[in-house]
Structure formats: C-alpha cells, structure tokens
C-alpha positions as CSV (number, residue, x, y, z in Angstrom):
1,M,195.9,-40.8,-267.2
2,T,199.8,-40.5,-267.4
3,K,199.6,-37.0,-269.0
4,H,197.1,-35.9,-266.4
5,F,199.4,-36.9,-263.8
6,I,202.7,-35.2,-265.1
7,A,200.4,-32.1,-265.5
8,F,199.3,-32.2,-262.0
9,F,202.7,-32.9,-260.8
10,C,204.0,-29.6,-262.6
11,L,201.0,-27.6,-261.2
12,T,201.9,-28.8,-257.8
13,I,205.5,-27.8,-258.0
14,L,204.3,-24.4,-258.9
15,A,201.9,-24.1,-256.0
16,C,204.2,-25.5,-253.4
17,S,204.8,-22.0,-251.8
18,C,201.1,-22.0,-250.9
19,N,200.3,-22.8,-247.0
20,N,198.3,-25.8,-245.8
21,Q,198.3,-27.6,-249.0
22,P,198.2,-31.4,-249.1
23,T,201.8,-32.7,-249.8
24,K,202.1,-35.1,-252.3
25,N,205.5,-34.9,-253.9
26,K,207.4,-36.6,-251.3
27,V,210.3,-38.8,-251.8
28,I,209.6,-42.6,-251.7
29,S,210.8,-44.2,-248.6
30,K,213.0,-47.3,-249.0
31,N,212.9,-47.9,-245.3
32,K,210.9,-51.1,-243.8
33,P,209.1,-51.3,-240.5
34,I,211.7,-51.8,-237.8
35,G,209.9,-54.7,-236.4
36,Q,208.2,-52.8,-233.5
37,D,204.5,-53.0,-233.0
38,T,202.4,-49.8,-233.2
39,T,201.6,-50.2,-229.4
40,I,204.7,-48.2,-228.8
41,F,202.3,-45.3,-229.5
42,K,199.2,-46.3,-227.7
43,G,196.1,-45.3,-229.7
44,L,197.9,-45.2,-233.1
45,H,195.8,-48.1,-234.5
46,G,192.6,-46.6,-236.3
47,T,191.6,-44.1,-238.8
48,W,193.0,-40.7,-239.2
49,F,191.5,-37.8,-241.3
50,R,192.1,-34.2,-242.4
51,Q,190.2,-32.0,-244.5
52,N,190.8,-28.5,-245.7
53,K,189.7,-26.3,-248.8
54,Y,192.2,-28.4,-250.7
55,G,190.4,-31.5,-250.2
56,F,191.0,-34.5,-247.7
57,T,193.3,-37.4,-246.7
58,L,192.3,-40.5,-244.8
59,I,194.7,-43.1,-243.2
60,E,193.7,-46.1,-241.6
61,I,196.5,-48.0,-239.5
62,K,196.1,-51.5,-238.7
63,D,199.8,-52.4,-238.0
64,T,203.2,-51.5,-239.3
65,S,202.6,-53.5,-242.6
66,N,199.1,-53.1,-243.0
67,V,198.3,-49.4,-243.8
68,L,195.7,-47.9,-246.1
69,Y,196.1,-44.4,-247.6
70,Y,193.4,-42.4,-249.5
71,Q,193.7,-38.7,-250.8
72,V,191.3,-36.6,-252.8
73,S,192.5,-33.0,-254.0
74,D,190.4,-30.2,-255.5
75,R,192.6,-28.6,-258.3
76,Q,190.3,-25.8,-258.4
77,A,191.4,-24.6,-255.0
78,D,194.7,-23.4,-256.3
79,F,194.0,-23.1,-260.3
80,D,190.4,-21.2,-261.2
81,N,190.9,-21.8,-264.8
82,I,190.6,-25.7,-264.4
83,K,187.2,-26.6,-265.9
84,S,187.6,-30.5,-266.2
85,D,189.4,-33.4,-264.4
86,R,188.8,-31.3,-261.4
87,F,189.6,-33.8,-258.8
88,W,192.9,-35.8,-258.1
89,Y,192.3,-39.2,-256.5
90,Y,194.9,-41.2,-254.8
91,K,194.9,-44.6,-252.9
92,S,197.7,-46.9,-252.1
93,K,198.5,-49.6,-249.5
94,A,201.5,-48.4,-247.2
95,I,203.8,-49.3,-244.3
96,M,204.8,-47.5,-241.4
97,G,207.8,-47.2,-238.9
98,Y,209.2,-45.2,-236.2
99,S,211.6,-42.3,-237.2
100,D,212.2,-41.9,-233.3
101,K,210.2,-41.9,-229.9
102,N,208.2,-39.1,-230.8
103,A,207.5,-39.6,-234.5
104,I,206.6,-42.1,-237.4
105,W,206.7,-42.4,-241.1
106,I,204.2,-43.8,-243.4
107,S,205.5,-45.0,-246.9
108,T,203.0,-45.7,-249.7
109,D,203.6,-46.8,-253.4
110,K,204.8,-43.4,-254.5
111,F,205.3,-41.1,-251.6
112,R,206.6,-40.9,-247.8
113,F,205.2,-38.8,-245.2
114,D,206.2,-38.0,-241.6
115,Y,204.1,-37.4,-238.6
116,K,204.3,-36.5,-235.0
117,L,201.5,-38.1,-232.7
118,K,200.0,-35.9,-230.3
119,G,197.1,-37.3,-228.3
120,D,194.2,-37.8,-230.8
121,T,196.0,-36.0,-233.6
122,L,198.7,-36.7,-236.1
123,I,200.7,-33.8,-237.2
124,E,202.1,-34.0,-240.7
125,F,205.7,-32.4,-241.1
126,D,208.7,-31.9,-243.6
127,K,211.6,-29.7,-243.7
128,M,209.4,-26.8,-244.1
129,G,207.5,-27.3,-240.9
130,D,204.1,-28.7,-239.9
131,Q,201.9,-29.2,-243.1
132,G,198.5,-30.1,-241.4
133,I,196.7,-31.9,-238.6
134,F,195.0,-35.3,-238.9
135,I,192.4,-36.0,-236.1
136,K,191.4,-39.7,-235.1
137,V,187.8,-40.6,-235.9
138,Y,185.7,-43.3,-234.6
139,T,182.8,-45.3,-235.5
140,D,179.8,-45.4,-233.3
141,E,180.9,-48.8,-231.9
142,Q,184.4,-47.8,-231.4
143,K,183.1,-44.6,-229.4
144,A,181.1,-47.0,-227.3
145,Y,183.8,-49.3,-226.5
146,K,186.1,-46.2,-225.8
147,I,183.5,-45.2,-223.0
148,F,183.2,-48.9,-221.8
149,N,187.1,-49.3,-221.8
150,D,187.8,-46.0,-219.8
151,A,184.9,-46.9,-217.2
152,T,185.4,-48.5,-213.7
153,F,182.2,-49.8,-212.1
154,K,180.7,-52.0,-209.6
155,G,176.9,-52.2,-209.6
156,E,173.8,-54.0,-210.1
157,I,172.2,-54.4,-213.5
158,T,169.0,-52.6,-213.9
159,H,168.8,-53.1,-217.7
160,V,170.3,-55.5,-220.2
161,V,169.9,-56.2,-224.0
162,K,171.6,-57.5,-227.0
163,V,171.2,-56.0,-230.4
164,D,173.0,-57.6,-233.3
165,S,176.5,-58.3,-231.9
166,S,176.3,-55.5,-229.4
167,E,175.5,-56.0,-225.6
168,Y,173.9,-53.2,-223.7
169,F,173.6,-52.9,-219.9
170,V,172.7,-50.2,-217.5
171,L,173.8,-50.2,-213.7
172,N,171.9,-49.0,-210.6
173,N,174.8,-46.4,-209.7
174,I,176.1,-45.2,-212.9
175,D,173.9,-42.8,-215.2
176,N,175.0,-44.2,-218.6
177,E,174.7,-47.1,-220.7
178,F,177.4,-49.4,-221.6
179,S,178.0,-51.2,-224.9
180,F,180.6,-53.9,-225.6
181,T,180.8,-57.5,-227.3
182,S,181.5,-60.4,-224.9
183,I,183.7,-63.3,-225.9
184,P,182.7,-66.6,-224.7
185,N,185.3,-68.8,-222.9
186,K,185.5,-71.5,-220.2
187,N,185.4,-68.9,-217.3
188,S,181.9,-68.0,-218.7
189,D,180.8,-71.6,-219.5
190,S,181.2,-70.8,-223.1
191,K,178.4,-68.1,-223.1
192,Q,178.1,-64.5,-223.9
193,F,177.4,-61.9,-221.3
194,T,173.6,-61.4,-222.3
195,D,173.0,-65.3,-222.1
196,V,173.3,-65.2,-218.3
197,A,172.9,-61.7,-217.3
198,A,169.7,-60.5,-215.3
199,I,168.2,-57.6,-213.5
200,G,170.0,-57.5,-210.1
201,D,173.2,-59.2,-210.9
202,M,176.5,-57.6,-210.1
203,V,178.9,-56.2,-212.7
204,I,182.7,-55.4,-212.0
205,K,185.2,-53.9,-214.2
206,S,188.4,-51.8,-213.6
207,Q,189.6,-49.0,-216.2
208,F,191.4,-50.6,-219.0
209,G,190.7,-54.2,-217.7
210,D,190.5,-57.0,-220.0
211,T,188.0,-59.0,-218.0
212,L,184.4,-58.2,-216.9
213,T,183.1,-60.1,-214.0
214,L,179.5,-61.1,-213.4
215,I,178.1,-62.3,-210.3
216,K,174.6,-63.9,-210.1
217,K,172.4,-62.3,-207.7
218,Q,170.5,-65.6,-206.8
219,T,173.3,-68.3,-206.8
220,N,176.5,-66.0,-206.3
221,K,178.0,-67.9,-209.2
222,S,180.6,-65.6,-211.0
223,Y,181.5,-65.6,-214.7
224,K,184.4,-63.8,-216.3
225,F,184.3,-62.5,-219.7
226,G,186.7,-61.1,-222.5
227,F,185.4,-58.7,-224.7
228,V,186.3,-57.4,-228.3
229,Q,188.6,-54.7,-228.2
230,Q,187.7,-52.0,-231.0
C-alpha cells in the first residue's frame, strides 16, 4: 500500500500542471479551530460535492472540529497506461477554521485545503488560483425543510398527515405542501403538530422563524411548536 501511495504521489507531482485536477499534495495544517462557530458563514454546515473527469470529492461539515473528507481520483484520466489499481480513495476526519472573513481552511490528517464561500458553492483555491467548485447538496428532507424555513404563511389547513417522522400539511391560500418535524414542548401540551392539527385550523409562521403557531378552529386554543432544523 505504501509503495502504491509513493508511486501515485510522484505521478501527481508530474501532472500538477494540468488544470482542474483534484489537489492532494497540500501542506498539512498545524492550525486549530480558532473557537468561532461555523454560523459565522450561515449555510456552511452540510454536505459539499465536486465532480470532474478526475474523480470526486465530498466534504461533510458538522462544526469546526467535526468534518469528514472523502476523495476518489481516477488515475487513468491522466495516465492512459495505468491498467491496475486505477482508483485512489482517501478518507479522513478533519477540522476547519477561518482564514479571514471571506475564507475557511480544512485540515485532514494529511492535507490542508483552502476555500472561499460564495452562496451555495465552496471555491477551492491555492497559490496557483482557483482549483475547483463544490456545490452544496441536500437530502430530500433537507430540501423540504429549506422550503418550509424560507416560507411565511398564515392560512387554514386543507390537508394534514404524518409519514414516518415527517409531518405534511397544505394551506388554503398557498399552492404548496410543506413538510417538517415538530418538537413537543410545554407550549404544545407535549404533543406533536399532527397530534392536534385538523382541517380548518389556522397555521402561522414567519420566514426563518423558529416557532410555528397552530390555532384550533373550534376552541381558538393556540399551540406553539418548535421543529427539527435540517
């Protein structure tokens, strides 16, 4: 395994002039997270993905000290004469920190990478310039939560159902089905949304708000629900 890695490292050095290749021979960072939380860059938490003809890289950021890094490279994209051991696979736990107000670094057990955050993209860069773009990817549940979180609504329920842990509802004045997972608390009588919600009840939520309010049509009693953030 060691011989294979050394051979591949040499081949990487020879091919470093090629554009848009995955960058693997970074200097190991000795930095530690500077104690700031990743909420400095809103939206940084999550899964980031890059793919090109040389392979793919996936980064999962949970917080500054809990990052997972995966990379698969196709050696044959650079060297047609490689007949065996074609793919190089690397995975590592990692940490991250902030280079300045516009950039972050990620340090694995072997390499360091630098990125600029721009919306739902991470742009990897080094002294030679930009090296590739990562896009943020979402599960179906995360996509549904993003729509729910972005929405402002006040309307009457026309449909409500629970499927597994997800709770779905439709309102009379919005052409969309919302999905979320409520958290029982003292303001909801320790019940979930679908335990008490019925057709005709009023539902109110502001954009990016952390509380959903349900007002019962028959009793005018109100319930306030927190919800799982994806």
